C-alpha positions as CSV (number, residue, x, y, z in Angstrom):
1,M,7.8,12.1,-5.2
2,D,6.1,15.4,-4.7
3,K,3.2,14.1,-6.8
4,I,2.0,11.9,-3.9
5,V,-0.3,14.1,-1.9
6,P,-3.4,12.8,0.0
7,P,-6.7,13.9,-1.6
8,T,-8.8,16.3,0.4
9,W,-11.5,13.6,0.9
10,T,-9.1,11.3,2.7
11,V,-9.5,13.2,5.9
12,F,-13.0,11.8,6.3
13,A,-12.6,8.5,4.4
14,K,-12.8,5.1,6.0
15,T,-10.5,2.5,4.5
16,G,-13.3,0.1,3.8
17,S,-16.7,-1.1,4.9
18,H,-15.1,-3.2,7.7
19,A,-13.7,-0.1,9.4
20,E,-15.8,1.8,11.8
21,R,-13.8,5.0,11.7
22,P,-11.3,6.8,9.5
23,P,-7.6,6.3,10.2
24,E,-6.2,8.3,13.1
25,D,-2.6,8.6,11.9
26,P,-2.3,11.8,9.9
27,D,0.3,10.2,7.6
28,W,-1.8,7.1,6.8
29,W,-1.9,8.0,3.1
30,F,1.9,7.8,2.7
31,T,2.0,4.6,4.7
32,R,-0.7,3.1,2.4
33,C,1.2,4.2,-0.7
34,A,4.4,2.6,0.6
35,S,2.5,-0.5,1.5
36,L,1.0,-0.6,-2.0
37,L,4.5,-0.3,-3.5
38,R,5.7,-3.3,-1.4
39,K,2.7,-5.4,-2.3
40,I,3.2,-4.7,-6.0
41,Y,6.9,-5.5,-5.6
42,L,6.2,-8.9,-4.0
43,K,3.0,-10.0,-5.9
44,S,3.0,-8.2,-9.3
45,P,1.2,-8.2,-11.6
46,I,-1.6,-7.5,-9.2
47,G,-5.0,-5.8,-9.9
48,I,-7.3,-3.6,-7.9
49,A,-9.6,-6.5,-6.9
50,R,-6.8,-8.5,-5.4
51,L,-5.5,-5.4,-3.6
52,R,-8.9,-4.7,-2.2
53,S,-8.9,-8.2,-0.7
54,E,-5.5,-7.6,0.7
55,Y,-6.6,-4.5,2.6
56,G,-10.0,-5.9,3.6
57,G,-11.0,-7.1,7.1
58,R,-13.8,-8.6,9.2
59,V,-17.0,-6.7,9.8
60,D,-18.6,-7.0,13.2
61,Q,-22.3,-7.8,12.9
62,G,-23.1,-8.0,16.6
63,V,-24.4,-11.4,17.5
64,K,-24.2,-12.7,14.0
65,P,-21.0,-14.3,12.7
66,E,-18.4,-12.0,11.2
67,H,-17.8,-11.9,7.5
68,A,-14.9,-10.8,5.4
69,R,-15.2,-7.5,3.5
70,K,-13.0,-6.0,0.9
71,G,-11.1,-2.7,1.4
72,G,-12.0,0.5,-0.2
73,G,-11.3,0.6,-3.9
74,A,-11.2,4.4,-4.4
75,I,-8.3,4.8,-2.0
76,I,-6.3,2.1,-3.8
77,R,-7.1,3.5,-7.2
78,K,-6.2,7.1,-6.3
79,A,-3.0,6.0,-4.7
80,L,-2.0,3.8,-7.7
81,Q,-2.8,6.8,-10.0
82,Q,-0.4,8.9,-8.0
83,L,2.3,6.3,-8.0
84,E,1.9,6.0,-11.8
85,A,2.2,9.8,-12.2
86,A,5.4,9.6,-10.1
87,G,6.7,7.0,-12.5
88,L,7.0,4.1,-9.9
89,V,4.2,1.9,-11.2
90,E,2.8,1.0,-14.6
91,T,-0.2,-0.8,-15.9
92,L,0.0,-4.0,-17.9
93,R,-3.0,-4.3,-20.2
94,K,-5.5,-6.8,-18.7
95,R,-2.9,-8.1,-16.1
96,G,-2.7,-5.5,-13.4
97,R,0.0,-3.2,-12.0
98,V,3.8,-3.8,-11.9
99,L,6.7,-1.7,-10.7
100,T,8.8,0.3,-13.2
101,G,12.6,0.1,-13.2
102,E,12.6,3.3,-11.2
103,G,10.2,2.0,-8.6
104,R,12.1,-1.3,-8.2
105,R,15.4,0.7,-7.9
106,L,13.8,3.0,-5.2
107,L,12.6,0.1,-3.1
108,D,15.9,-1.9,-3.4
109,R,17.9,1.2,-2.4
110,L,15.7,2.0,0.6
111,S,15.7,-1.6,1.9
112,T,19.5,-1.7,1.6
113,E,19.8,1.6,3.5
114,I,17.4,0.4,6.3
115,K,19.2,-2.9,6.5
116,D,22.6,-1.2,6.9
117,E,21.2,1.1,9.6
118,L,19.8,-1.9,11.5
119,E,23.1,-3.7,11.2
120,K,24.9,-0.8,12.9
121,K,22.5,-1.0,15.8
122,R,22.3,-4.8,16.0
123,P,25.4,-6.5,14.5
124,E,23.8,-10.0,14.7
125,L,21.6,-9.0,11.7
126,K,24.6,-9.1,9.3
127,K,24.0,-12.8,8.5
128,Y,20.8,-11.8,6.7
């Protein structure tokens, strides 16, 4: 997991044309990578274009109506390249990205750990 490091340009990068400013959270890169893993887990195979739509938003045009914009593709591509280098994601030719066995195992293990911790704090969650 030490291969997932935010690129230097992410300090100044907006997440898309709909965003007015760069993210304020210093750990936003790791949050985005985790979010990408979850989206790939739920919707795979999924490509860059569909992921850009997932991370897009509405652009404010003043008095004109708002319009949808896609999220930034460079951020998604670089994060997916890092996840591939870490062995969590792989590319299916002409179909998009899917999780590897290791990536699926990681997400299943983490979700089970989180669920167990939540059950200790709130016993009524055991029925889920």
